[in-house]
C-alpha positions in Angstrom: 0.0 0.0 0.0 1.3 3.5 -1.0 1.6 6.1 1.8 -0.7 9.0 0.7 1.7 11.6 2.1 4.6 10.2 0.1 2.5 10.0 -3.0 1.3 13.6 -2.6 4.8 14.8 -1.9 6.3 13.3 -5.1 4.7 15.8 -7.5 5.6 18.7 -5.2 9.2 17.6 -5.1 9.2 17.3 -8.9 7.7 20.7 -9.2 10.3 22.2 -6.8 13.1 20.5 -8.7 11.8 21.7 -12.0 11.6 25.3 -10.6 15.2 25.0 -9.4 16.4 23.9 -12.8 14.4 26.6 -14.5 15.9 29.3 -12.2 19.4 27.9 -12.7 19.0 28.1 -16.4 17.6 31.6 -16.2 20.6 32.6 -14.0 22.8 31.4 -16.9 21.0 33.8 -19.2 18.7 31.2 -20.9 16.0 33.3 -22.6 13.5 30.4 -22.8 13.9 29.8 -19.0 13.3 33.5 -18.3 10.3 33.5 -20.5 8.9 30.4 -18.8 9.4 32.0 -15.3 7.6 35.1 -16.6 4.7 33.1 -17.9 4.5 30.9 -14.8 4.3 33.9 -12.4 2.7 36.7 -14.5 -1.0 36.1 -13.6 -0.4 35.8 -9.8 2.0 38.8 -9.6 -0.4 41.0 -11.7 -3.4 39.9 -9.5 -1.5 40.6 -6.3 -0.5 44.0 -7.5 -3.9 44.8 -8.8 -5.4 43.9 -5.5 -2.7 45.9 -3.7 -2.9 49.2 -5.7 -6.5 49.0 -6.8 -6.3 50.0 -10.4 -5.3 48.3 -13.6 -2.9 50.9 -15.0 -0.7 51.0 -11.9 -0.8 47.2 -11.6 0.4 46.8 -15.2 3.2 49.3 -14.6 4.3 47.6 -11.4 4.1 44.1 -12.9 6.4 45.3 -15.7 8.8 46.8 -13.1 8.7 43.5 -11.1 9.8 41.4 -14.0 12.4 44.0 -15.0 13.8 43.8 -11.5 13.7 40.0 -11.7 15.8 40.2 -14.9 18.2 42.6 -13.4 18.8 40.6 -10.2 18.1 37.0 -10.9 21.8 36.2 -10.9 21.9 37.3 -7.2 18.9 35.1 -6.2 20.0 32.3 -3.8 17.9 29.3 -2.7 17.4 29.7 1.0 14.4 29.0 3.1 11.9 30.6 0.7 11.1 29.6 -2.9 11.6 31.7 -6.0 8.0 32.7 -6.0 8.3 34.3 -2.6 11.4 36.2 -3.7 9.5 37.5 -6.8 6.4 38.4 -4.6 8.8 40.3 -2.3 10.0 42.4 -5.3 6.3 43.1 -6.2 5.5 43.9 -2.6 8.4 46.4 -2.3 7.4 48.1 -5.5 3.8 48.4 -4.3 4.9 49.9 -1.0 7.2 52.4 -2.9 4.2 53.2 -5.1 2.0 54.0 -2.0 4.7 56.1 -0.5 5.1 58.1 -3.7 1.4 58.6 -4.5 -0.6 58.0 -1.3 -3.7 57.1 -3.3 -5.8 54.1 -3.9 -8.5 53.9 -6.5 -10.2 50.5 -6.5 -11.9 49.3 -9.6 -15.1 47.4 -9.6 -13.6 44.1 -10.6 -10.5 42.6 -9.2 -9.1 39.8 -11.3 -9.2 36.3 -9.9 -5.8 34.5 -9.7 -5.6 31.1 -11.2 -6.8 28.6 -8.7 -6.6 24.9 -8.1 -9.1 22.5 -9.6 -10.9 22.0 -6.3 -11.6 25.2 -4.4 -10.3 25.4 -0.8 -12.5 26.1 2.2 -11.2 29.7 2.2 -12.1 30.2 -1.4 -15.6 28.8 -0.9 -16.1 31.2 2.0 -14.9 34.1 -0.1 -17.4 33.1 -2.8 -20.3 32.7 -0.4 -19.8 36.1 1.2 -19.2 37.7 -2.1 -16.0 39.0 -3.4 -17.0 42.7 -3.3 -18.4 42.6 0.2 -15.3 40.8 1.4 -13.1 43.5 -0.2 -15.3 46.1 1.6 -14.8 44.3 4.9 -11.1 44.0 4.4 -10.8 47.7 3.7 -11.5 48.3 7.5 -8.3 46.4 8.4 -4.8 47.8 8.7 -2.7 47.7 5.5 -0.5 44.9 7.0 -3.5 42.8 7.9 -4.9 43.3 4.4 -1.6 42.2 2.9 -1.4 39.1 5.1 -5.0 38.0 4.3 -4.5 38.6 0.6 -1.3 36.6 0.5 -2.7 33.8 2.7 -6.2 33.3 1.4 -6.2 34.7 -2.1 -2.7 33.5 -3.2 -2.5 30.5 -0.8 1.0 31.2 0.5 2.1 29.5 3.7 3.0 31.6 6.7 6.8 31.2 6.1 6.5 32.6 2.6 4.1 35.4 3.6 6.8 36.4 6.2 9.5 36.4 3.6 7.4 38.5 1.2 6.5 41.1 3.9 9.8 41.1 5.6 8.3 39.9 8.9 8.7 37.0 11.2 6.4 34.0 10.9 5.1 34.8 14.4 4.2 38.4 13.4 2.3 37.0 10.3 0.3 34.6 12.5 -0.5 37.5 14.9 -1.6 39.8 12.1 -3.7 37.0 10.6 -5.3 36.2 13.9 -6.1 39.9 14.7 -7.4 40.4 11.2 -9.7 37.4 11.4 -11.0 38.4 14.8 -11.7 41.9 13.5 -13.5 40.6 10.5 -15.6 38.2 12.7 -16.6 41.2 14.9 -17.6 43.2 11.7 -19.7 40.4 10.3 -21.4 39.9 13.7 -22.2 43.6 13.9 -23.6 43.6 10.3 -25.7 40.5 10.8 
């Protein structure tokens, strides 16, 4: 009998190994590898930035800047505790924060693009759908910027706590605390509105 955890871990290991090889090739200047990294990460980076800055034009500009910075600095990327995607999201996060410091504006659009998901929606995704995406975004607007970032990365982009911590430049404990406080605050808001 095959152990389910071993069987489930095999595709993840293969995917991690494939990503390592792809990044290694990109670091050597392989154009096809760079293009594949771009195609693999574009939708999620764009969606993250669109949700962060609230409008399509700025999200497009920041997405372009993110991938230009990736091209400029990919040779300095080192495999440590966080995967390549966390490193790339960290670049996007830093650019979004720079954007806010420079402009101090946020102009949300009606529709925020959905990132590509898994075949089977998670419990969090089902909860977001049942509450309604727009009303969830309105609820989240009442949270601090850091809490909004944590919830977005955790529940929209499905990053584990360690990767959220890397992207935001915080400890894993700080991410857990921000998530807990944000969820308690949302729960109180929903109870008040009910």
